[in-house]
N, C-alpha and C positions, 0 to 999 in steps of 0.2 A: 796347552803349553803356551808360553808367551809368543806373541807375534815376532817374526824374524824378518830382518832386512832381506828382501828377495832380489831386488834388482841391483846389480852391481854397476860400477862405473863402466864406461865403454871399454872396448876390447883391450886398450892399452893398459888397463888396470888389472890387478889381481882380483879375482872374484872368489869370495868365500862360498857363495853359491850363486848360480847363474840362471838368468832367463833373458835371452836376447831376442829382439823383435825386428820385424821387417821395417825398413826405412820409413820415410814419412808416409808413404802410401802402401807399404808392405815390404817384407823382407825377401832376401834372395830365396829363402826356403818357403815363402808364403805359398799356400796352395791356391791355384786359380779358382775363382768362383765360377760356377756354371749357372748361367741365367736361362730361364725358360723362355722359349719363343713359340709363338702361335703360328700355325699355318692355316691359311684360308683358301679353300678350293674355289676355283672360278666356276660360275654357273652360267648356263646359256640364257637364263631369263634376265631381261633388262629390268631395271628398277627406275621408276619415274624420279626425276631430280628432286621433287619435293618430298619424297618418301623418307622416313626415318626408320632405321633398323636398330633394334636394341637387343642385346643379349645379356643374360645374367648368369654368372658363375654359380656353382653349387655352394651353399654355405660352408665355410671353413671353420674348424675348431681352433680357437685362439687361447692358449694357456694364460692364466692370470695368476701370478705367484705373489702371495702376500706373506710378510713376516709375522710370526706369532711371538710376542714379547712378554716379558714378566719383569715387574719392578721389585727389586730386592727390598725386604723389610727386615727390621731388627730380629735377630735370632735365626735367620735363614742360613743354610749351608748349601753347597752345590749338590750334595747327595740328596738333601730334602727336596730341593727344587727339581732336580732330575727325576726323582721318584714321583713327584706330584704333577709335573707339568711337561714331561717329555714321554715319548713312546717307548724308548729303549731303556730309560731309567739309568743311564750311564753318566756319572758325573764327569768322567774324563773327557767324553765327547762334548759335553756341555761346556767344559772349561776350554777345550780346544777351539770351539766356535766363538768363544767370548773372551779369549785371552787379551785381545787388544784393549778391552774396556775394564777387565778385572785387574790386569797387571801380572807381575811375575809370580805372585803367591796366591794359589787358588783358595787358600784358607781365609784370605782377607776379602770379605765381601762388604762393600760399603752400602748401607741402606740408601735407597733412592736410585741405585745403578740399574739401568735397563738392560736386561739380557735377552738375547734371541734364543728362544727355546724350541723353535720349529718353524715350519711353513705350511701354508694351506694353498691348495690349487683349485681354482674353479675354471670351468670351461665356458667361454662365451662364444656365441655364434655370430660370425660376421659375414655379410654378403657383399661380395665385390661385383659391381656391375660395370660393364663396358658398353658405351654407346657410340655408334658411328652414324653420322648424318651426311647428307649431300650438301648441306649448308657450308658456306665458307667461314661462318662464325665459329671461333674456337674459344672454349671457356679457359680461363687462366687456371694454372695448376695451383692447388691448395697445399701449402706446406704442412708437413706432418707435425703434430704436437705430441709431447710426451709428458707424462706425469712427473712431478718433482719428488720421486721416491726411487728406491732401488730398482723396481721393475722398469720405470721410465728411463733411468740412467743407463741400464743395460741395453734396452731397446734402441735408445738414441745412439749409443756407442756402436752397436751392431750396424746401424745405418751408415755411420761414418766409415766403419771398417769395410763395409761392402763397397763403398765408393773408392776406397784405397786398396782393395785387394788383400785385406788382412783376414786370415781365416779365424774361425772361432764360432762357438754356438752359445746360445743363452745359458744352457745347463752348465757348460764348461766354465763360463765366466762366473755364474752365480755360485757354483761349488767352491771356486777359489776365493771369491770375495768373502763368503761366510767363514772359511778357514782363516783367512788373513786378517779380517777386520770386523767380522760379525755384522757387516753392512754399515759400519760407521765411517762416513767420508772424512771425519776429522781425526781418525785414529793415527797415532804416531808411536813408534817404538823408540823409547828413550833408554833402553838398557842393553842392547846387543852390541856386537863389534862395530856395526855401521854407526851406531849412535856414538860410541866411544871415539870413532874417527871423525866425528863432526858431520856425518851425513845420515841422520836417522831416516828410517823407512816411514813413508807417509801415505795416507789415504786408503781408499777401498782395497787396493791391491798392493799396498805397502811398497812403494817405489822410492828409491833414493833420488835426490835431486839430479846428480850427474846422469843417471839412466833416463830420468824423465826428460831432461833437456836433449839427450842424444836421440831418443825415440819418440819425441813429441810428434803428433800428427797435425799437420796444417789444418786450420779451420776450427781447432779446439782451443780452449783456454790455456794460457801459459802458467796458470796456477796449479801446482801439483795436487792440491786438495780438491780441485774441481772434479766432481765425480766422473763426468764423461771423459774429460781429458786424461784423468788417471787411468781409467779402464782401458781407453784406446791406446795410450802409450805402453801400458803393461802388455796388452795383447800384441802390439807391434813388436815389442821386445821378445815375447814368448815365441812368436812365429819363427824367428831366425834360430833360436836356441833349441826349441822342441818341435817345431813345425806348426804348432798351434797351442793356444791356451788350453784346449781340450786335452792335451797330452800331459798337462801339469797336474799331478795328483798329490803333491806334498811340498815340502820346503824347496824353494827354488832360488 
C-alpha cells in the first residue's frame, strides 16, 4: 500500500494517525536503559607497578543485515517478481515494502526502479578486549564509525538514542523502515492527507516537518531527509506515543 504520513503535528494539532516521541533526549514514557556494570573482586596479591594485566571478553556474535534488491525491467509485474525473487511469493507484501518507490498504483512498475525483495543476515564475530595498566598513560578514545547504508544509519541512530535515553531496538527500527520507505532515505509521500495539507511525510520513517522539528534530537542534522536524524526523531516521537518504536507494527 502507499506510504502514509505517520508523524503528525505536535499535540496541539489533530492527528490522523499518531506516533509521539520522547523529548530531545527521550519522552516521558521512554523506558530507562539498563547499562551493564562489571564488578572486580579485590585480591590479596599485590601486583608490581610495571606489570600490565589484560583481559579479553568472549567473542560476541554481531548481526549484519544486508538488503536484497531487484531492478525492474520491462514486462515485470509484482506477482512475477514476488514469485521469482522472494521467499513467500506474495505480491501484496512486496508492494507494501516498496510502496514509497512504486507509488499509489501497484500495477505501474517503472523499468529501472530498484525494489527491496528481502534481506540477508550474516554473523560476524567480534572480540572486545579490555586492558588495564599501572601506567599513568591513557590512550585516547577512538570514535565509532558507521557505514553509509541502512545498517550503519540504524546503528548510529541507536547510539544517539542510547545517549538520550530513547528506547528501541535494531529489529524494531528496521521493520518499520522497510514498511514505511523500503529503506529509501529520499522517500516522500505526495498523495495522502498530510501531503494535501502541505506537510508530506519524508524520509526513512516518513516524518512530517512539524513532527520532525518538535522531536528532533540534539546532535543530529536538522535535515528531515538525513537518515540518522529522521530515524532518531521518529523513535523519539514513538517513545511517548507507544512506549517504543518496537511497539509500532502498522500505520502510525
